[in-house]
N, C-alpha and C positions, 0 to 999 in steps of 0.2 A: 491637396484637398485636406481639410481639417477633420482629423480623426479624434473623436472624444474617447476618454478612457472609460472603460465599463467594468461592470464587476467580474464578468467572465474573462476579460482580458487578464484582470489581477489573479483570478484563480489558476489559469493556465501558467501565468509568469511564476508563481508560487512551485508549481510542479516543475516547470522547465522554462527559464528564461528563452532558450533558443526555440521552443515551440511557438511562443508569441510572435517572436522575430518572424517565423516561416508564415504562420498564419497571415500575418500583415503584408509580407514582401515578396514572397516565393508564389511561382506558379502553381495553383491549385491542382493542376494535372500532374503533379508529381507526388502527391499525397497516396498513400495506401487506401483501400476500401476500409471502412469501418469496420471493427470486429463486431461479430454477432452480441458480443457480451456488452460492448459500448451501446449497441442500439437497444439492446435489452435495458440498460441503465436508464436511457432517455425515456423508455416505454414506461418503465416501472415508476420513474420519477413523476411522469405526467399522471398516470393512474393514482399515485399516492396523493398527491397535490389535490386532485380532483375528489378523492376520498375525504380528505382533511376538511376541504371546504364544503362540502355536501353534508358533514357532521356538524358544522358550527351551529350553536344554539342561539346566537345573537345575530341581531341584523347587521349588514355590511354591504357598502358600496362596491359593486362588481364592474371592474373596467377591464378585466382580462383580455375579451375577446374583441376590443376595439382595435382599429388601425393606430399604428404609433402615434402618429400627430395628433389624433383626436383623443388617445388614451392621455397624452400629455396635457391636453387642453383640459380634460374632464378631471385629471388628477388636481390641476391647479384649482378648478371650481370647488371640487370636494374638500379640498384642503382650506380653501377661504370660507367654507361654509362648516368647518370643523366637524366634518364626519369622523365618527368615532373609530370605524374600522373600514380600512379601504384595500381591497384585493386586486391585484393586478396594476399598480401604479406605475407610472414612468415620471421621474423626477430628473431636473437639469440644474446645474450651477457650474460656473466658470466652465472649464472643458470637461467635466465629468457628467456621466449619463448613467443612472440608475434606475433598475427596475425591480425593486422589492416586491416579493410576494405579498407582504403585509405592511400597511403603515397603521399603527394604533395610536390613537390620542390618549394622552394622560394629562390631566388638568395642571398637575405641578411640573411635568418634565417635557410637555409638548409632544410631537410625533416621535415614535420608536420605530424603528424599521426592523422587520423579521423576515426570515426566508423558511419555506418549508422544505425540509429534505428528508429523502426516502432512506437515508443511512442514520447511523448514530450520530447525535449532536456533538459528541466528543470522541476522542481516540486515545489509545494506548491504556496501559494499566492492568496488571493480572489481577488486581483485587478491586472491589468496589469502592468507589470514592477516590481513586488514584488516576482519574481520567483527567486529560486536559483538552483545552480548546483545539479545534482543527485550524490550523493556518490558513488553508485555502478557503475555509468558510469565514475566518476573521476578517481578512483582507476585504472580502465582498460587503460584509455588514458595516465595515468601517467606512468604504466608500458611499454606502446610503446615508450614514451617520455625517459623514464630511459635508453632503449635499444639504441634508436639512439643516444643520449648524450654519453653513453659508447662506440659506433662505432664511434665517431666524426663526426656524420653526422646532427647533431641538434644544433642551438644556441638560441631556445627559449622554452619556456614551455607554450605554447598556442595551444594545441591540439584542435580539435573541433568534433562536431557530426552535421550531416545532420539528421534531423528529420522528424516527420511525417508531419510538416506543411511546408515541404520544405525550411525550415531555416536552416542556418548554425550557431550552437550556439557554441561560443568559449568557452573554459574552462581555465581561468588563474590560472595555478597550483600553483602560488607565490602568490596569493591573500588571504586574510583571508577568513574564510567560512562564516562570518556575523559579524555583530556589537558585538554580544554576544559571538562569536566563533573566537577567534583570530587564532586559528590553522589553516594553510593554507592546501590548498588540496595536496600539495606535502608532507607536514609534516604528514597528513592521510595517504597518501599513503605509506610512510616510516613504520609508525606504522603498518599498515595492512601487509606490506610486511614481516616485522620482525615476526609478529605473524603467517604468512603463513608458514615462515621456521620452526618455533618451531613446528606447527602442523603437517608438513610432516616428521620431523625426530623424533617427540615424540607424539605417537598416544593417549596418556591418558592426553592431555593438556586441554581439554575441558569438560564441561559437559552438558547435554541437558537442555533445557529451553522451556517452553511454551510461544507462543507470537503469534502476528498477522502473522507473515511469515510461520507459521507452516501449515496453511490451504491448501496452494499449494505445499507442500514439500512432496518428496517421502519417507521421513523418518518420517512422521508424526505419524503413529500407533506405530513405533518401539519407537520413542522418548517419546511418551505418555506413553507407558508401563514403559519405564525407570523413567520418571518422577514420576509416581505414585508409583513405587516400592521404590524410593528414598524419598518419602514425601517431594518433592522437593518444596522450597518456591515459585516458579514460578506458583505453583496451585493455588496462591491467586491472585484473579483480580487486575490488574495494577501493581502487583509486577513482573516486568521483569527482564531480565538476568543482567542488569546494577545495579539495586538495590539489587538484590539477592546476586551479588558478594561483594556487600558493606556490607550486613548483616551477611554473612555466616560465618566468622571468629568468630561471637559471638553467632549466633544462625543458626542452620542447617537445620531445618525441620519446617513443619507446625505445628505439634504436640509440639515440643518444643517451638515455638513462642507462640501458643496458651496459654502454662501453664508457660511460663517465668515470672519471677519477674523483670519487666522491670525497676523498680527502682534502680537496680544495675547498669544500664547503663546511668542514669540520672545524669546530672551535671549543675546546674544553669539554668535549662529550656531547656538545650539542652541534646543530646546524645553523647555517647563516638564513636558513628559510623559516620564518617566523611562522609557529603553528606546525611544524613538520620535526619529530624528534630524530635522532639519529637511528635508533632502532627502525623505526618507521620507514626512513629513506632507504636503509639497507634491505628491508624487506620487499619493498617496491622494486628496487634494483635485482635482486634475486629472481623476482617474478617475470621482469622484463628480459633477463637472460634465458630463462627457462622457456618463454614462449618464443624466442628467437633461435633457440637452438633446435635443428632439425632433429636431433636425436634426445630431446627433452622428453624426462618421463617423469611423472608424479613420484614424491618419495614422502617418508615420515621424517620430520625433524627430531622428534623424540617418539618412543614407543609408546603407542596408547594403551590406556589401563582399560582393558575389555574383560568383561564378566565371563567366566566359564561355566556353561550350562548345557544341558542335554537337550533342553526345550527353548526356542527361540521364537519370539514373536515380532513381527515387524508391522508397525501400525501407521496407518493413514487416515486422516479425516477430512470430510468434504463439507463445506460450509456455504450457505447461501447468506451472503452479506446483507442483501435486501431484505430478507424476512428475519435475518439476524437468529437462523436456525442452524445447528448441526445436525444435518440429515444422514449422515452415513459414517460408521465408524468400520474401516476394513482391517482385517488381520491376515497376515500370512504366516502359518505356523510352520515351523520346520524341527526335524528331530536330528540329533548326532550330526549337524552340519551336512546332511545328506539331502539334495534337492529333491531327489525321487519322492522324499517324504511330505514335501510341501502340500499344504491344502489352504484355500482360500476361505475365509469366514467373514461374510459382511453382516452387519447390523444396521438397518436402514430404516429411516422414518418413512413410511408408506404414505402418509400426507404431511404437508408443511403446518402441523399443529404441535402445541406444548405438549400433548398427551403422547403423540407419536415420538417426538423427540425424547421425553422421559423415558419410554419404552425402550428406544434404540440404545441410549445412554445406558439403562439399567442392565439389558442384555450384554452389552460389551463390558461392563464391569463384572457381571456374573462369569463371563467367559474369562477374564483375566484372573479371577480369583481360583477358578477351576484348574488352570494351568500352572499354577505356582507350585514349587519354585520354576521360575523361567526367567531368561533375559528378555528384555523389552527394548526394542529400537526404532527410534523414530527421527525425524529431520527437522530441526529448528524448534523454537519454543510454542509453535503455534497448537501443537496437540496439548501441550501441558497448560496453555493458556485457557484453553476451551475447555478441557476436562474440569479445571478449576471453576470456571464460570457456570458449567453444567451442574456442579456439586452444589454451588449457591443458589441455582435454580430448583434444584431437585434434591434436597437434603435427606430425603427418604431412600434414595439409592445408595448413597455412601456419606461419611463423615467428611468434614474437612481434613481431620487427621489421616483418613485412609488414602485420600489423594496424594496429600502431602509426602506419606510415607512411600506410596508407590513411586513417585517421580524423583524422590530424594534418595531413594534406593541405589546403592552402587550397580544394581541388576538393571536399572533403567538407564539407557544412554542416548543422550542427544547427539547424535552422530554429527550434526553441522557445528554446534557450539563447542562439544566436549572433544571431537576428535577431528573434523575438518579444519576447524579453525585454529585449534591449538597445536595439531601434531602433524599438519602435511603441507605441501605445496604442490601445486598444479600448474601445468602449461596452458590454461584455460582462461577465458575472459572472464567469468564469474564462477560462482559456487554453488549455483542451484542444484538441486538434484536432477533435474533434467540434463543440464551440461555435464554433470560428472558421470553419471550413468551412461550418457551417450558416448562419452570419451570411453568408458571401459567396455563398449561393445553392446550395450543393451539397447533395445528398440521397442518403443511403445507400439502397440497393435494399431492404435488410433492414427490418424494421419495429422491430427492437430491437438495433440496432447497439451492441455494447459488446464490449470485450477479456474480460470476464467470462462473458458469454453464450458466446464464442467457445470458452472452455474446455469449457463443458458440451456444446456440439455436438461438439467433439472427442471427448470422452468417448463421447458415444452413436454417434458414427461408429465408433469402435474396438470399441465393443460390438457394433454391429449390422453393420457393413460397408454401410449404405445410402448409394448413391452421392449420393443427393439431398441428405444432410447434408454429404457431403463437398465438394459444389458449393456449398451456403452458405456454408461456410468459406472458399472459394476466392474467392467474391463479394465476401464482407465484407472478406477482405484486398486485394483488388485495388480495392475502393472505400477503403480507408484510404490506399492508394498514391495513388490519383487525387485525394484530398482533400488531400494532402501538396503535390500539382501545383498545384491549385486556390489553396491558400494562398499558394504562391510566386508565381503570376501574379498575386493579388490584391496582394500586398505590393508588387510591381513597380510598381502604378499608383498607389500613394499618395502625396499630397503629403508634403512634408517641411516640419515646423514646428519652429522653434528653441525 
């Protein structure tokens, strides 16, 4: 059966090539149920699209509700009539099939494709102006553009996204991805398109790999079993698919790496594995050995530089990415390292509005100020990034210098980047706060603790006002803060190995 390449296939391929393979060729009965968060993403995406279209102030041709074949026929008709704006089109060329949300006619450039996204149009960047295109959006837009070019309907490679902020974000497909990535988005698309063709025609061209995207994937359980059976290298923390594929021609399993004589791969302080340095290879071997050692325990590679303070604050925030709002700042405060003194202080946006977000941020900032001098611990750059973003939104709460001084102070410690990454080794598959705190014996009160699930809870609380859901969110956030404290206390007890 001829299978056309679609935008959703390329979207999934960018996330994980093996997912596309399984979606096409594996028994769907082996899938996990979709998570409540993923279902919420779909629901919110549809709602946002309807909202955007409902607010359009210009006439447009609406095809979105038609059956596929009729939608394709009516798209051809609308294009032949040079309709200025087409919503819900269906276009096809060669073996490519696209369903762009928007086709917009420009007298100088022809038809330009666009998608409506309920998230931000770009990603990354701690500061305004440092964002970059999302690859999974780019390949979708590139496929639509490729079809339009093949049909002789487009003279540009500047598709766009209408995003959560009501911004139109242009994607220049001919521009390099960045200073360190000269490959253009169009070249990335061509690469992924070729890979998709190969996966469609040859089911056994990909291997499973553990990674961050697995958490929300409906093949998670299936792939985990496969990875464990294969003793795949991606079981090692931070050894992802890309590094695995570089190492695999020389060493294929965790057991092989743990037992390998790496000197055979050494040459002048480097390795025979292009893209994998000597220090990196040694690090992964240490982790493999630690994982396989039944008596393996975490340890410090160097003594971490931790502040000495009577008052310690453990910070964790909760964010709804679909509303782009930070709705909760949670702190556990402890005095003199005495757990019996712990108190949880949450600062929550009671409604998903800018005013409530500002109030919650303001109360959290005032609280921190009232507790100084104190040590502040958090896990990963997420909190710092969001507090900087909130400062830019609400400069009346704190100045840019205030937030910079707080996070650059030696009294503020990112336990992930400053301590776990730089100073420790663990016999675990990843370095998430959940994994490490669980390893140290901590248990969350909730049966399914995750940041993604908490977003779904927040949505249901906003919709229903159910106080039980609100309490569930607060308990989850408090447990995240306590887990950060458990991690800190555990690391303080570790032996140091040089």
